[in-house]
Each structure stands twice: as C-alpha cells, then as structure tokens.
N, C-alpha and C positions, 0 to 999 in steps of 0.2 A: 668365778673360775669358768673359763671356756675351754672346751676340748673339741678340736676339729679333726675329723677322720672320714675320708672317702665321701666328701661332700656334705657330711652331716655335722652340724654344730650343736654341741650339748652344753648345758649349763648345770647339770645335776651331778657333777663329779665332786665328791667330798674331798676335803683336804687330806684325809688319811689315805686316800687312794692315789695320791699324786705319783708316787714312784711306780705304781702299776700301770699308769696311763702314759707315762713319758715314752716317746719313741715307738709306740705300738702301731704297726701297719703304716708307717710313714706319717702319722698324725702329728699334730702340734697342740701343746697345752699352754694356755695363757693363764697364769696365776697372778692376780692383782691384789696386793696386800696394802691396806691403808692403816697407818699408825700402829705398827707392830710393836709388841712388847718383847722382852728378853726371851721368854719361853717360845714365842712364835719364831724368832730368829734362830734359836737353837734347833727347833724342829725343822725349819727350812734347810738349815745346813745339813742336818742328818738325812733328810729325805732326798736332797739333790746333790749331796756331796760337794757343797760349795767350799771354796777356799776360806780358811780362817781369816785371812787378811781382808777378804771381801766382806765378811760378816762384821769385822771390826770397823770397816768404813761405814757400814750401816748404823752402827752404834754411835758413831761420831758424825752427825749429819752435816756439819759445816765443811763439806768438801768443795773442790773446784771441778768444773766440767772436765771429764777425762774418760779414757778407755783403758782398761787393764785386761790383759789376756792371761788367763790361768790355764792350767792343764784340765781340759774338759769343758770350760765355759769362758765366756767373755763378759766383763762387767762394764757397763756404760753409765756414766753419771751425767745427767742433764738437770736443768732447772725449769720448772713451770712458774709462770708469773700471773699475777692478777692484781687488781686494785681493791683496796679495802673500802668500806663505806665512807671513810674520810679521804678518799682519793690518794691513799698512800700505797706505795709499791710493796707487794708481798711476794717473796721468793720461796718456792717450795722445792726441795731437792727430790729428784726422781732417780732411783737406781734401777737399771735394767740389766737383768741377767739373761744372756743368750747361750743356751746349751743345746745338746743334741735332743731335739724333740720338745723343747720347752722354752718359753719366754716368761720371766718373772719380773714384775714391776713392783717396787717397794717405795712408798712415800708416806709422809706423816700427815699431810693435809689433803683434802679433796682436790682432785685435778680434773677440771672439766675437759681438757684435751683427751685424756684417757677415756673418759666416759663417752665422748663423741666417737672415738674409734670403736669402742665396744658396741654402741648403738648401731653404727653403720654396718658392723660385721653381723650383728644379729638380724638386721634387716636384709642383708645379702650374704648368706653363708659362704658363697663362693667368691667373696671379695678378695680373698688372699690367694686364690689359685693363679698360676700353677705351682708357685713356690711359697706355701703358707708361712713357713718358718722365717724366710728372709723378708718376705713382704710385710709380715706382722711387725718385725723389728723396724723396718723402714717407716711404716705408717705411724708407729708410735713416736718415732723421732720426728717425723714430719709434722705430726699434730702438735707436738711441743714447740717446734720452731714457728709454725704458722700462727700460733696463738700470740706471738709477739707483735704481729702486724696491726691488729685492731688497737692494741695498747699504744703503739707508736702513733697511730692516727689520732687517738685521744690526746696524747702529749702534744702533737702538732697543733691541734685546736687550742690547747691551753697556751702554747707559745704565741700563737697568732693573737689571742686575747691580750697577752702581756704586751706585745708589740703595738697593738692598737691603743692601749691605755698609756703607753709610754709618754706621749706628747700631750695627753689630755689631763695629766695629773697623776703622778705616780705615788700612791700612798704606801704606807708601811705594810699593809696586808698584801698588796701586790708584790712588794719586794720580798716578803717572806715566802710567797708562793713561788717566785722565781728561784730563790735559793733552794727551796725544798725540791723543786722540779729538777734543778741541775744536779742535786745530790742523787735523786732517783735515777736519772739518766746515767750518772757515773756508776751507780750500783748495777744498773741494767747492762751496761757495756761490759762489766766484769764477768757476767755470766753468758753474754752473747758472743763475745770474741773467741773464747777457747773452743767452743764446739766446732769451729772450722777445722781445727786439727783432729778433733774426734771423728768427724765424718770423713776426713781424708784418710784416716787410719782404717775406718770401716770399709772404705771403698777399695782397699787392697784385696787382692785375690788369694792371699796366703792365710786368711783366717778361716779355719774350718767351721767355726760357729756362725759365720755370716754368709760366706759364699760369694761367687763372682756375679751372680745374676743381678743383684741390686747395686752393683758398683756404680753404674751411671746415675742411679737414683740418689745415692749418697753424694755423688759429685754435684748433683743439682742442689742438694742441701748445703753444700759448701758455698755455692753461689748465693743462696738465700741468706746465709749467715754473713757473707760479705756485704750484701745489700743492707742488712740490718745494722751492721757495724758502721757503714758509711752514713746511713740515715741518722743513727744516734750521734755520730761525730758532728754532722751538720747541725743537729738540734742543739748540741752543747755549744757550738760556735755561735749560733743565733742567740742563745741565752747569755753567753759571755758578751756578745755585742750589745744586747739589751741592757745588761748590767753596766757596761762601760758607758753607754749613752746616758743611762740614768745618773751615774756619777758625774759625767760631764755636765749635764743639765743642772745638777745640784751645785757644782762648782761655779758654773756661770751665774746662777741665781745668787750665790753667795758673793761673787765678785761684784755683781750689780748692786747688792745691798751695801757692801763695803765701799763702793764708789759713791753712793748717795749719802752715806753717813758723814763724811767730811763736809759735803756741801750743806747739809742740814746744820752741822755744827757752826759753819761760818754764818749762815743766815740767822741763827739764834744768837750768835755772838755780837752781831752788829748792834741791835738795840741795847744790849748790855753795856757796850762801849759808850754809846750816846748817853744813856742814863747815868753811867758812872761818871762821865765828864761833868754833866750838868747837876750831878748830885754832890759835888765837892763844895765845901763851905769856906770859900775865900771871899773876902770883901771886894776885891778888885776884879771880879769876873766880868767879862764884857757884857753879857746879856742878863746880869743879875737883877737889874731893876727895869728891864725892858718889858713893856706890857704884852708884847707878842713873843716873849721868850719861850713860854711853855708850848704854844702851838708850833713855833719854829723847831724846837727840839723834837716834838712828835713827828712833824713833817720830815725832818732830816732823817730820822730813823726809818720812816716808811719808805722814803725815796731810796735810801741805801739798801734796804731789804729788797725792794723791787728791782734795783739794778743788779744785785747779786743773783736773784732768781732768774732774771733775763740772761745774764752771762752763763749761768749753769745750765739753763735750758738749751742755749745755743750749742754748748759743748756736750749736750746729752748726758749731763751728770745728775739730772733729776727726771 
C-alpha cells in the first residue's frame, strides 16, 4: 500500500487505516490487492463503500475490458498478459477502482506491470505530480497496455520462424505451433480491442473520478490500442497465409504423388503383360520352340519399360 501526501510517499499504512487516509490533505492512496479472498473483498467494500455490483464482478473474474461508473467511484477492468514457461499466453484480470483520494487495484496473479509502476514511484516520489490521482490511474493503465508490445515482438519472431520453415519442410510440430499461436492471437485480440472504448470513456471530462487533466493521455492510449489491434490483425493474416501456403504445398505434393502413381502402374504392368503372353500353354505359339524366345521376351519387356519411362519423363509424370 502506498500513500502519497505533500511530496511524501509512505509505505507503512496498514489496511485497517485505509478509510482514515483516503482524501486527507489532497493525498492519494494506492491499495494493490493480489489474490483476494471473500473476507478481503467484504472488508474492501466496507472500508471504501464500493458498489455491490463492482464487488460481484470481482468474485466473477471472467469479465471483459470495460469501465463502469458508480456513485462515488469508477471501476475499470483491463487484462495483464504474460507467457508461461511453455510459451502459452496467460491472461490476468486487473480491476481498478478510482475514487476520491484512492486507487485500488485487484488481481489474482502477480502483475509485473503494476510492480514496475510501484518501483518507479518509490524511486521518484514526485512522479505523479501535479495531479497524483489522475496520473496514477493513467500510469497503471499505460503500464498494462505497454506490456503488450514486447509480447507482440516475441510473437512476430515466432511467426518469422514459421515463415522461414514453410518452404524448408513443414513438420507436424511447426503446424501445431502455428495453430496454437493463432489461437493465442485471437485470445489476445479479445482483450486488446475493447480497451479502446474504455480509454475513450476515461478521456471524457464528465467523470469526477478521473478528471480532464489526463484526457489527452488517455486519448494517446486509444492510439496505442489501435496500433496493437492492427498489429494483431496483421499477424493473424500472416499466420492464415502461412497455413494456406502449407495446405497448398501439401495439395501440390499430393497431386504430384497421384500423378506418378498411374505412370508407375503402367511401367510395372508392361512386364506382366509380356510374361502373361509368353506364359500361355498353347502348342501353336510362334516362339514356343525358338531358341532365342526367352531372351527376346526379356528384351521386349525391357524395351517397352524403357519406352514408357522415356515418354513419362518427357511429360514430367516421373
């Protein structure tokens, strides 16, 4: 918990003293709660008089990015992202309450973006001047948004690897990575696109819990979310193109195989025809008692096979 007042940033404020520190002498209180239980949420509602619907949203963590304005406070829901050790996308909901004299962030998993804001503020206590309440809300939102860019850079490198491997041999593992990456990008777009409307709403001047000073800053976040959305859409198109190219290469390879099979069938059928003819047991066969009959039949089969191979080679069927 951080409490800023008159240029002094304190970290020794206990949770029990939250209601006594809120809004004193124009200060700002930042309460960051990780993995809260039901008792903590009840206590939080009691201390800050949060709306019951907002607390209900915290108990149901699978929300969409949004902004809800209540009497006395504003609730913003965003998502923090990170990659697991298996390079899978992990989304963590972050609820932000902005009220008179306080900012509360609630999340179930560790959020490095919030930790970075905290460290920067501790290193420079006047970082949030001259409007600590509004700037703190903006910096929290900006840190969550900016955390998407390194993740997209990593995704871009993985897509380039897939594209490089596409024409050098596309194995099953690479196809699985492509499909998983496309699913992660789809999930990422689901939580990146809605914040544009969230920041547009926060940029309005009629919200008493936000204020008009940071309106241009939130409009800048709107531009960032548009860039993120466009980048994600471009990556999804690249993956779709890679998948289509892979399927096209597979179909071409299958067509080439199917084209060669009839040619091979004809080639192996020719000696069967020759041996079938000379294997018949009739007394009046022309070469039945000819001493060169066997070499002639063998040579006839070889010449026929060679002619068929030559014809198929010229037609590019082999």
